[in-house]
C-alpha positions as CSV (number, residue, x, y, z in Angstrom):
1,M,116.8,181.7,70.0
2,K,116.1,178.7,67.8
3,K,114.6,175.8,69.7
4,K,117.2,173.0,70.1
5,N,115.7,169.5,70.0
6,F,118.6,168.0,72.0
7,Y,117.9,164.7,73.7
8,G,120.1,166.4,76.3
9,L,118.5,165.9,79.8
10,W,117.0,169.0,81.3
11,V,116.8,169.9,84.9
12,A,114.1,172.1,86.5
13,A,115.7,173.6,89.6
14,L,113.3,174.9,92.2
15,L,115.3,177.2,94.6
16,M,114.1,177.0,98.1
17,M,115.4,178.9,101.2
18,A,116.2,177.0,104.3
19,G,116.7,177.4,108.1
20,G,117.3,181.1,108.7
21,C,119.2,182.7,111.6
22,S,119.3,186.3,110.3
23,E,117.4,188.7,112.6
24,E,116.4,190.7,109.6
25,L,114.8,187.6,107.9
26,D,113.4,186.1,111.1
27,G,109.8,185.0,110.9
28,G,109.8,182.4,108.1
29,D,112.3,183.6,105.5
30,D,114.7,180.7,105.1
31,I,117.9,182.3,103.8
32,N,121.0,181.7,106.0
33,D,123.5,184.6,105.9
34,R,126.1,182.6,107.9
35,G,127.2,185.0,110.5
36,D,130.1,182.7,111.0
37,G,131.7,184.3,107.9
38,K,131.2,181.2,105.7
39,G,128.6,182.8,103.4
40,E,124.9,182.4,102.8
41,E,123.4,179.0,102.4
42,A,120.3,178.0,100.5
43,Y,118.7,174.9,99.0
44,V,118.0,174.0,95.3
45,A,115.3,171.4,94.6
46,V,116.2,169.8,91.2
47,T,113.6,168.0,89.2
48,I,114.9,165.8,86.3
49,S,113.0,165.3,83.0
50,S,113.6,165.4,79.3
51,P,111.8,166.8,76.3
52,T,110.0,164.5,73.8
53,T,112.4,163.0,71.3
54,K,112.2,160.6,68.4
55,A,114.6,158.8,66.1
56,L,115.1,160.1,62.6
57,T,117.2,159.0,59.6
58,K,118.6,160.8,56.6
59,A,121.1,160.2,53.8
60,N,124.3,161.7,55.2
61,P,125.5,163.2,58.5
62,N,124.6,166.9,58.8
63,G,126.5,169.5,60.8
64,G,124.9,171.6,63.5
65,E,123.4,170.7,66.9
66,N,120.5,168.6,65.7
67,G,122.4,166.3,63.3
68,D,120.0,163.8,61.7
69,G,117.7,162.9,64.6
70,F,117.4,161.8,68.2
71,N,117.6,158.7,70.4
72,D,116.4,158.2,73.9
73,G,119.3,156.0,75.0
74,T,119.2,153.3,77.7
75,Q,118.0,153.7,81.3
76,D,121.6,153.4,82.5
77,E,122.6,156.3,80.2
78,R,119.9,158.5,81.8
79,K,120.7,157.7,85.5
80,I,121.3,160.7,87.8
81,H,123.4,159.7,90.9
82,D,124.4,163.2,92.0
83,V,123.9,166.8,91.1
84,T,126.2,169.8,91.3
85,V,124.7,173.3,90.9
86,I,126.8,176.4,90.2
87,L,125.5,180.0,90.2
88,Y,127.4,182.8,88.5
89,G,127.0,186.5,88.3
90,D,128.7,189.4,86.5
91,N,132.5,189.9,86.5
92,D,132.3,191.1,90.1
93,G,129.7,188.5,91.2
94,G,126.9,190.9,91.0
95,S,123.4,190.5,89.5
96,L,123.0,189.8,85.8
97,N,120.4,192.4,84.7
98,S,118.6,193.1,81.4
99,V,120.0,189.9,79.7
100,T,118.4,189.2,76.3
101,D,120.5,186.1,75.4
102,W,121.7,184.0,78.4
103,N,124.0,182.0,76.3
104,Q,126.0,185.2,75.8
105,T,126.5,185.4,79.6
106,V,128.6,182.2,79.7
107,T,132.0,184.0,79.3
108,A,135.3,183.5,80.9
109,E,135.4,186.5,83.2
110,K,132.0,185.8,84.9
111,K,132.4,185.2,88.6
112,I,131.0,182.0,90.4
113,V,129.0,183.1,93.4
114,A,127.6,179.8,94.8
115,V,127.9,176.0,94.5
116,G,126.0,173.1,95.9
117,Y,126.3,169.3,95.7
118,H,123.8,166.5,96.5
119,K,124.2,162.7,96.3
120,L,121.0,160.8,95.8
121,D,120.4,157.7,98.0
122,N,118.9,156.0,94.9
123,P,119.7,157.2,91.4
124,E,116.9,158.8,89.4
125,I,116.3,157.7,85.8
126,A,115.4,160.6,83.5
127,H,112.7,159.4,81.1
128,P,112.1,160.9,77.7
129,G,108.8,162.6,76.9
130,G,108.8,165.3,79.5
131,N,107.9,163.1,82.5
132,N,109.0,164.8,85.7
133,H,110.6,163.1,88.6
134,S,110.8,163.9,92.3
135,S,112.8,166.8,93.4
136,V,116.4,166.5,94.5
137,T,117.2,169.1,97.1
138,V,120.7,170.6,96.8
139,K,122.2,172.7,99.6
140,I,124.2,175.6,98.0
141,K,126.8,177.8,99.6
142,S,127.6,181.3,98.7
143,L,131.2,182.0,97.8
144,I,131.1,185.8,98.0
145,P,130.7,188.2,100.9
146,N,127.8,190.0,99.3
147,S,124.3,188.8,99.7
148,L,122.6,186.8,96.9
149,I,119.1,188.1,97.7
150,D,117.2,190.2,95.1
151,K,119.7,189.4,92.4
152,E,119.6,187.3,89.2
153,F,122.2,184.7,88.4
154,G,123.0,182.2,85.7
155,L,122.9,178.5,86.7
156,I,125.1,175.7,85.4
157,C,124.3,172.1,86.3
158,V,126.6,169.1,86.3
159,A,125.4,165.5,87.0
160,N,127.4,162.4,88.1
161,I,130.8,164.0,88.6
162,G,130.9,163.3,92.3
163,E,132.2,165.8,94.9
164,Q,135.4,166.7,93.0
165,L,133.9,169.7,91.2
166,Q,132.2,171.1,94.3
167,K,135.5,170.8,96.2
168,A,137.4,172.5,93.3
169,I,135.0,175.4,93.3
170,S,135.0,175.7,97.1
171,G,138.8,175.6,97.1
172,E,138.9,172.3,99.2
173,S,141.1,170.5,96.7
174,G,143.9,172.9,96.0
175,K,143.6,175.3,93.1
176,K,140.2,177.1,93.3
177,I,137.8,177.5,90.4
178,E,136.5,181.1,90.7
179,T,135.2,182.0,87.2
180,V,133.1,180.6,84.4
181,G,136.3,180.4,82.3
182,Q,138.0,178.3,84.8
183,L,134.9,176.1,85.1
184,G,134.8,175.7,81.3
185,D,138.6,174.8,81.2
186,Y,138.2,172.1,83.9
187,L,139.3,168.8,82.5
188,V,137.2,165.8,83.4
189,G,138.7,162.3,83.4
190,S,142.0,160.6,82.6
191,K,140.3,157.5,81.1
192,I,137.0,157.0,79.4
193,E,135.4,155.2,82.4
194,D,135.8,158.5,84.4
195,I,132.9,160.0,82.3
196,T,130.8,156.9,81.9
197,G,131.3,155.0,85.2
198,D,132.8,151.6,85.4
199,A,129.4,150.0,84.9
200,K,128.4,152.4,82.1
201,D,125.6,153.9,84.3
202,R,127.2,157.1,85.7
203,F,127.6,159.4,82.7
204,V,128.9,162.8,83.6
205,M,126.6,165.5,82.1
206,S,126.8,169.3,82.0
207,T,124.8,172.2,80.8
208,H,124.7,172.5,77.0
209,T,122.6,175.6,76.6
210,M,121.1,178.2,78.9
211,S,117.8,178.4,77.1
212,I,115.3,176.4,75.0
213,D,112.3,178.2,73.6
214,G,109.2,177.0,75.3
215,L,111.0,175.2,78.1
216,G,112.8,177.9,80.1
217,T,116.0,179.6,80.9
218,S,118.8,178.7,83.3
219,K,118.5,181.8,85.4
220,V,117.4,182.2,89.0
221,S,116.3,185.2,91.1
222,I,116.6,184.9,94.8
223,S,114.4,186.9,97.1
224,T,113.6,187.0,100.8
225,G,110.2,185.6,100.1
226,N,111.5,182.3,98.9
227,N,111.0,179.2,101.1
228,E,110.1,175.6,100.7
229,T,106.5,176.4,99.8
230,N,107.3,179.4,97.6
231,P,110.5,178.4,95.8
232,A,112.3,180.3,93.1
233,V,112.1,178.3,89.8
234,T,114.7,177.8,87.1
235,T,115.5,175.3,84.4
236,A,118.8,173.7,83.3
237,F,119.6,171.6,80.3
238,I,122.3,169.0,80.5
239,E,124.0,166.6,78.1
240,R,126.5,163.8,78.4
241,L,130.3,164.4,78.0
242,A,130.7,161.0,76.3
243,A,130.0,160.0,72.8
244,K,128.7,156.6,71.8
245,I,129.6,154.4,68.9
246,E,127.4,151.5,67.9
247,V,128.4,148.9,65.2
248,K,126.3,146.4,63.5
249,K,125.9,144.8,60.0
250,T,123.0,144.1,57.8
251,G,123.1,141.0,55.5
252,G,126.3,139.1,55.0
253,D,125.3,136.0,57.0
254,D,126.2,133.9,54.0
255,G,129.1,136.2,53.2
256,Y,129.2,139.5,51.3
257,T,129.8,138.7,47.6
258,I,132.8,140.3,46.0
259,T,133.0,140.8,42.2
260,D,135.9,141.7,39.9
261,T,134.5,145.2,39.4
262,G,133.3,145.8,42.9
263,K,129.8,146.2,41.5
264,E,126.8,143.8,41.4
265,D,127.1,143.2,37.6
266,G,130.7,142.0,37.9
267,N,132.0,138.4,38.0
268,E,132.0,136.8,41.4
269,I,135.5,136.3,42.7
270,G,135.1,135.8,46.5
271,K,133.1,136.3,49.7
272,V,133.8,138.2,52.9
273,F,132.5,137.2,56.3
274,L,132.7,140.0,58.8
275,K,133.7,138.8,62.3
276,N,135.0,141.5,64.6
277,F,135.7,145.2,65.0
278,T,137.8,147.6,67.1
279,I,137.6,151.3,67.6
280,V,140.9,153.2,67.3
281,N,141.9,156.6,68.5
282,Q,139.4,156.8,71.4
283,L,140.5,160.1,73.1
284,Q,140.7,159.3,76.8
285,A,143.1,161.8,78.5
286,G,140.4,164.3,79.4
287,T,137.5,166.4,78.1
288,Y,136.3,169.9,78.8
289,L,133.5,170.1,81.4
290,L,131.6,172.6,79.1
291,K,131.3,172.2,75.4
292,R,133.5,174.6,73.5
293,V,133.1,175.9,69.9
294,T,134.8,178.4,67.6
295,G,133.2,181.1,65.6
296,I,132.3,180.5,62.0
297,M,135.5,179.8,60.0
298,D,136.7,177.7,57.1
299,E,139.8,176.4,58.8
300,L,140.8,176.3,62.5
301,N,142.8,179.2,63.8
302,T,145.6,179.0,66.3
303,S,144.0,181.4,68.8
304,N,141.3,180.6,71.2
305,D,140.2,184.2,71.7
306,N,136.9,183.7,69.9
307,D,136.1,180.3,71.4
308,T,132.7,180.1,73.1
309,Y,131.6,178.1,76.1
310,I,128.2,176.2,75.7
311,G,128.1,177.3,72.1
312,D,126.3,175.8,69.2
313,E,127.6,173.9,66.1
314,T,126.3,176.1,63.3
315,P,125.4,174.5,59.9
316,T,124.7,176.0,56.5
317,P,121.2,175.7,55.2
318,S,122.3,172.5,53.4
319,G,123.7,171.0,56.6
320,L,127.4,171.6,56.3
321,A,129.4,172.4,59.4
322,T,130.8,176.0,59.6
323,N,132.6,176.0,62.9
324,F,134.7,173.7,65.1
325,V,134.1,171.9,68.4
326,I,137.3,172.2,70.4
327,D,138.8,169.5,72.7
328,P,141.7,170.2,75.0
329,W,144.2,168.9,72.4
330,T,142.6,170.0,69.1
331,R,145.1,172.8,68.3
332,G,148.0,170.6,69.4
333,K,147.3,167.9,66.7
334,T,149.6,169.3,64.1
335,G,151.1,166.2,62.5
336,S,153.3,164.8,65.3
337,F,152.5,161.4,66.9
338,N,154.9,161.8,69.8
339,M,153.9,164.5,72.3
340,I,150.7,166.5,71.8
341,T,150.4,169.9,73.3
342,R,147.3,170.6,75.5
343,A,145.7,174.0,75.4
344,Q,146.8,176.7,77.9
345,D,143.5,177.7,79.5
346,E,142.3,179.8,82.4
347,Y,142.2,176.9,84.8
348,N,145.0,174.9,83.2
349,T,147.4,177.9,83.1
350,T,150.4,175.9,82.0
351,A,150.2,174.3,78.6
352,G,151.1,170.6,79.0
353,E,152.2,167.9,76.7
354,T,150.6,164.4,76.5
355,N,152.1,161.4,75.1
356,Y,150.3,160.4,71.9
357,E,149.7,156.8,73.1
358,I,148.3,158.1,76.4
359,L,146.1,160.6,74.7
360,Y,144.3,157.8,72.8
361,K,143.1,154.4,73.9
362,N,143.8,151.9,71.2
363,S,146.0,154.4,69.2
364,F,146.2,153.8,65.5
365,T,150.0,154.0,65.4
366,N,153.1,153.9,67.6
367,Q,155.0,156.1,65.1
368,E,156.5,159.2,66.7
369,V,158.0,161.0,63.6
370,Q,158.0,160.7,59.9
371,G,158.4,157.2,58.6
372,A,156.8,153.8,58.6
373,S,154.7,152.7,61.6
374,E,155.7,149.6,63.4
375,K,152.0,148.9,64.3
376,L,150.4,146.4,61.9
377,Y,146.7,146.0,61.2
378,G,146.7,142.5,62.8
379,D,148.0,144.0,66.0
380,F,144.6,145.5,66.8
381,F,143.1,142.0,67.1
382,K,145.5,140.4,69.5
383,D,144.1,139.6,72.9
384,N,144.1,143.1,74.3
385,G,140.4,143.6,75.2
386,N,139.8,146.2,72.6
387,N,138.1,144.2,69.9
388,H,134.5,143.1,69.8
389,S,132.3,140.6,67.9
390,I,130.2,142.4,65.3
391,V,127.3,140.2,66.3
392,N,125.2,141.8,69.2
393,A,128.1,144.2,69.9
394,E,128.0,146.3,73.0
395,P,128.4,150.1,72.4
396,V,131.8,151.7,72.7
397,Y,132.1,155.1,74.5
398,T,134.7,157.7,73.9
399,M,135.6,161.4,74.6
400,E,135.3,164.3,72.2
401,N,138.0,164.2,69.5
402,T,138.4,166.9,66.9
403,T,141.1,168.4,64.6
404,S,141.6,171.1,62.0
405,K,140.6,170.3,58.4
406,A,144.3,169.9,57.5
407,N,145.0,167.4,60.2
408,Q,142.0,165.1,59.7
409,Q,144.5,162.2,59.5
410,N,144.3,158.5,60.3
411,G,146.6,159.0,63.3
412,Y,144.2,161.4,65.0
413,S,140.6,160.6,63.8
414,T,138.5,158.1,65.6
415,G,137.7,155.1,63.4
416,A,136.6,151.5,63.2
417,I,138.7,148.6,61.9
418,F,136.7,145.6,60.8
419,E,138.2,142.1,60.8
420,G,136.7,139.7,58.2
421,V,137.5,136.4,56.5
422,Y,138.0,136.6,52.7
423,V,137.4,133.3,50.9
424,P,138.6,133.4,47.2
425,K,136.4,131.6,44.7
426,S,139.5,130.4,42.9
427,W,143.3,130.6,43.3
428,Y,146.6,129.5,41.8
429,V,147.8,126.2,43.1
430,M,150.8,123.9,42.6
431,S,150.6,120.9,40.2
432,N,151.7,117.9,42.3
433,D,153.9,116.1,39.8
434,S,155.8,118.9,38.0
435,Y,156.4,121.5,40.8
436,K,154.7,123.9,38.3
437,L,152.0,126.4,39.0
438,S,148.6,125.8,37.5
439,E,148.1,127.7,34.2
440,Q,144.7,128.9,35.4
441,P,143.3,129.5,38.8
442,A,141.7,126.4,40.3
443,A,138.4,126.3,42.1
444,N,138.5,126.6,45.9
445,D,136.8,123.5,47.2
446,N,135.8,125.3,50.5
447,Y,134.3,128.3,48.7
448,G,131.3,129.6,50.6
449,S,132.6,128.4,54.0
450,S,133.3,131.1,56.6
451,D,136.3,129.0,57.8
452,G,139.1,130.9,56.3
453,A,142.2,129.4,54.7
454,T,145.6,131.1,54.4
455,Y,146.2,132.7,51.0
456,Y,148.6,135.2,49.4
457,V,148.4,138.0,46.9
458,Y,151.3,138.9,44.6
459,N,151.2,141.0,41.5
460,T,147.3,140.9,41.8
461,K,147.2,137.1,41.6
462,V,145.8,135.0,44.4
463,Y,147.7,131.9,45.5
464,N,146.7,129.2,48.0
465,S,150.3,129.0,49.4
466,L,153.6,130.8,49.6
467,W,155.1,127.8,47.9
468,A,152.9,128.6,44.9
469,V,154.1,132.2,44.9
470,F,157.7,131.1,45.1
471,A,157.2,128.6,42.2
472,D,155.7,131.4,40.0
473,W,158.6,133.7,40.8
474,F,161.3,131.0,40.5
475,D,160.0,129.8,37.1
476,A,160.3,133.3,35.8
477,N,163.8,133.8,37.1
478,V,165.5,130.4,36.8
479,E,167.0,131.3,33.4
480,R,169.3,133.6,35.3
481,M,170.9,130.5,36.8
482,L,171.5,128.6,33.5
483,D,174.9,127.8,32.1
484,K,175.4,127.2,28.5
485,G,173.6,124.0,27.4
486,D,171.4,123.8,30.6
487,D,167.8,122.8,30.1
488,K,165.5,125.3,31.8
489,D,162.8,122.8,32.8
490,Q,165.3,120.3,34.2
491,K,167.2,123.0,36.2
492,Y,163.8,124.2,37.5
493,K,162.7,120.8,38.6
494,H,166.0,119.9,40.1
495,Y,166.1,122.9,42.4
496,M,162.4,122.8,43.3
497,E,162.9,119.2,44.5
498,L,165.8,120.4,46.6
499,F,163.7,123.2,48.1
500,A,160.9,120.8,48.8
501,T,163.0,118.0,50.4
502,Q,166.2,119.3,51.9
503,G,166.9,123.0,51.1
504,L,170.3,124.5,50.3
505,T,173.4,125.2,52.2
506,S,175.8,128.1,51.9
507,T,178.0,126.1,49.6
508,D,175.2,126.2,47.0
509,K,175.1,130.0,46.9
510,D,177.3,130.3,43.8
511,E,174.7,128.2,41.9
512,L,172.0,130.8,42.5
513,K,174.1,133.5,40.8
514,G,172.6,136.3,42.9
515,I,168.9,135.7,42.3
516,E,168.4,135.1,46.0
517,E,168.6,138.9,46.4
518,S,165.4,139.4,44.4
519,D,163.4,136.5,45.8
520,P,160.2,138.3,47.2
521,T,159.5,135.4,49.6
522,G,162.9,135.6,51.3
523,Y,163.2,131.8,51.2
524,L,166.4,131.5,49.3
525,K,168.3,133.7,51.8
526,A,166.8,131.8,54.7
527,T,167.7,128.4,53.4
528,L,171.3,129.4,52.7
529,D,171.5,130.5,56.3
530,E,170.0,127.4,57.9
531,Q,169.1,124.8,55.2
532,L,165.3,125.0,55.5
533,I,162.8,123.1,53.4
534,F,160.1,125.4,52.1
535,S,157.2,123.8,54.1
536,E,159.1,124.7,57.3
537,Y,159.7,128.3,56.0
538,E,156.0,128.9,55.4
539,D,154.5,127.2,58.4
540,K,152.1,129.4,60.4
541,E,154.5,130.1,63.3
542,N,157.2,131.3,60.9
543,L,154.7,133.2,58.8
544,N,154.0,135.5,61.8
545,K,157.7,136.3,61.9
546,I,158.2,136.9,58.1
547,G,154.7,138.4,57.3
548,A,155.8,142.0,57.6
549,D,158.9,141.4,55.4
550,L,156.7,139.7,52.8
551,Y,154.5,142.8,52.7
552,E,157.5,145.0,52.2
553,N,158.5,142.8,49.2
554,G,155.0,143.1,47.6
555,I,153.5,139.8,48.9
556,S,150.3,140.2,51.1
557,A,149.8,137.3,53.3
558,Y,146.4,136.5,54.8
559,P,146.7,133.8,57.5
560,D,143.4,132.1,58.0
561,G,141.9,134.4,55.4
562,K,141.9,137.4,57.8
563,N,141.3,140.8,56.1
564,Y,141.0,144.3,57.7
565,Y,138.9,147.2,56.6
566,K,139.2,150.7,58.1
567,Y,136.5,153.3,58.3
568,W,136.9,156.9,59.7
569,I,133.9,158.1,61.5
570,R,132.2,161.2,60.0
571,H,130.5,163.9,62.0
572,S,129.5,166.2,59.1
573,N,129.8,165.0,55.5
574,N,130.7,167.7,52.9
575,N,129.8,165.2,50.1
576,D,133.1,165.8,48.4
577,P,135.3,162.7,48.5
578,D,138.5,164.6,47.6
579,V,138.2,167.7,49.9
580,M,138.2,167.8,53.7
581,G,135.2,169.6,55.3
582,V,134.9,171.4,58.6
583,M,134.3,168.9,61.3
584,E,133.9,166.2,58.7
585,F,135.8,163.5,60.7
586,A,135.2,164.2,64.3
587,I,133.6,162.9,67.5
588,V,131.4,165.2,69.6
589,R,129.9,164.7,73.1
590,N,126.3,163.4,73.4
591,N,126.3,162.0,69.9
592,I,125.7,158.4,68.9
593,Y,127.7,157.3,65.8
594,D,125.7,154.3,64.5
595,L,127.8,152.4,62.1
596,T,125.9,149.8,60.0
597,V,127.8,147.8,57.5
598,T,125.6,147.0,54.5
599,K,128.2,146.0,51.8
600,V,131.7,144.9,51.4
601,S,133.0,145.4,47.9
602,G,136.6,144.1,47.9
603,M,139.5,142.4,49.6
604,G,140.8,144.2,52.7
605,E,144.3,144.9,54.1
606,S,146.7,142.2,55.1
607,P,147.3,141.8,58.9
608,F,151.0,142.5,58.1
609,K,150.4,145.9,56.5
610,P,151.8,148.8,58.7
611,T,149.4,151.5,59.7
612,D,149.6,154.8,57.9
613,P,148.8,157.6,60.4
614,E,149.6,160.5,58.1
615,N,147.1,159.4,55.5
616,P,144.2,161.8,55.1
617,D,140.8,160.5,56.2
618,E,139.3,161.7,52.9
619,G,140.0,160.3,49.4
620,Q,141.2,156.8,50.3
621,D,140.2,153.5,48.7
622,H,136.9,152.2,49.9
623,Y,135.8,148.7,50.4
624,I,133.0,148.6,53.0
625,S,129.6,150.3,52.5
626,V,128.5,151.8,55.8
627,E,125.3,153.6,56.7
628,I,126.1,156.0,59.6
629,Y,123.4,157.3,62.0
630,V,124.6,159.7,64.6
631,K,121.9,160.3,67.2
632,D,121.4,162.7,70.0
633,W,121.6,160.8,72.1
634,V,121.8,163.4,67.7
635,V,121.7,161.4,64.4
636,R,124.4,162.0,61.8
637,E,124.4,159.5,59.0
638,N,127.1,158.8,56.5
639,G,124.8,157.1,53.9
640,D,126.4,154.4,51.8
641,I,130.1,154.7,52.3
642,E,132.6,152.4,50.7
643,L,135.9,152.0,52.4
């Protein structure tokens, strides 16, 4: 088969027989046939190393296993704390003979014949470049009555999962895992830390392929001649179950310049200073122990009959994905944001439902059915521990998260929301003496400073206060209040003075002649209810209460200049901005999604804008230019992407 340049760790397993008590094998052969009825025991010496890797970059993220390059990762990401070794045979637990493609042996009905677990006193760090480490000896126990000797078995290796898997296979923890299908269906974790470790140094890893050309095959033959000095030798290749997201920016220390055309040749109208980011829709409710893919197909089918364990992502010659990676909820993501159906698998025989907000850490919406979401963009940056400074940001880890093409929607796909401060170069202001709006935008005296000031956008015009928005609207609507012989300017000034100094009472309602119903700021209704002056109405504390209503009325408020930009993470770019591609927006295990912001070309979303979970990930307005490098620890770039 094609050589796979995974950074995935590989494990050379040296099978050694230990302490015999069989009369037939007496005299040095170290197999233990367990006359007590508990099955044969043997020992596996596991040596941990990795093939040579290097970092590469390209223009866009490619599909397939190799993506756009490779990355060694940190020492903590390569630590091995414990090893679980699983041997499997044919459907009856017998020898696997005359196998030409060992990946084809990893099928649901294959029977597990032995398992072993070993915890290291001190964790090993697997180094890149093919450097071997000391052996880890794992005691394995046969799970079948028949002897393992003189037979050939496949070997699956798992690292850093603790004793839970060994106990599940041995039947010590309730339901027993007896087949490869049940092993593949085993769900790992109910939160992201379960597959990374609390200290981000205990990454669960599992076999990702049974063979790599030139390196070996994960098969083992046990014979009576094996012992510590004459071990059977095999090789296993493992990768992390977690994916990694890294975010940084290039340039922009003095602000990203915004023009009226969004291009460099336009007129400068503002600057954006990026501050923070958060990752939304981090799947956390569990991931399959073994990677699972479909056959080649243009759209995901509803049946899992042709799904493959430890399968490859297959690209076209041009790098487009042709099949899907499957997470436990992929086929249940059908447009609802309430309860998501989990797959019914061999080990998880009852299809379960998971609450949307439990499925995802930092979910994009709290909407359950059709309709507007109650979650606003600003909600993601409240003190919830999910947001990060874009300067020297720590990586964010998450579980696999995939959907069909049709359901690559904002409510499911993993993405980044960036928080920035937009500083307008000019804005409309009030003239102090006449209560009138300036005829032309006035220069912003603090332009160029990253300290944001509150501003508003209404009918594409930028205002430095809600008072200025109201004045512009009221000036255009005061004629509706005039009686015969009234002077418009006098009427306007009279009421503006009242709004500025004392407000109105309910007895003044008739004077307004119904225009309060069309006031986009909502002030006229508010002052009739409790006689507010306008400065009280637009103070910062009250703005947090009325901001969502302002947005519904067409006024975007930006307290302290805060803007929000969303970006949906690509796994395989089809280079068509209007058509969804297979696995275009997805997260896959053992990949690094390296998001580098290089340009911001427009104003972002108001913090009071509701999230829009049903929006497709493709074909939306773009404001941030992002270069994406997905590394293995596979590189998949997204080139210059404007959000």
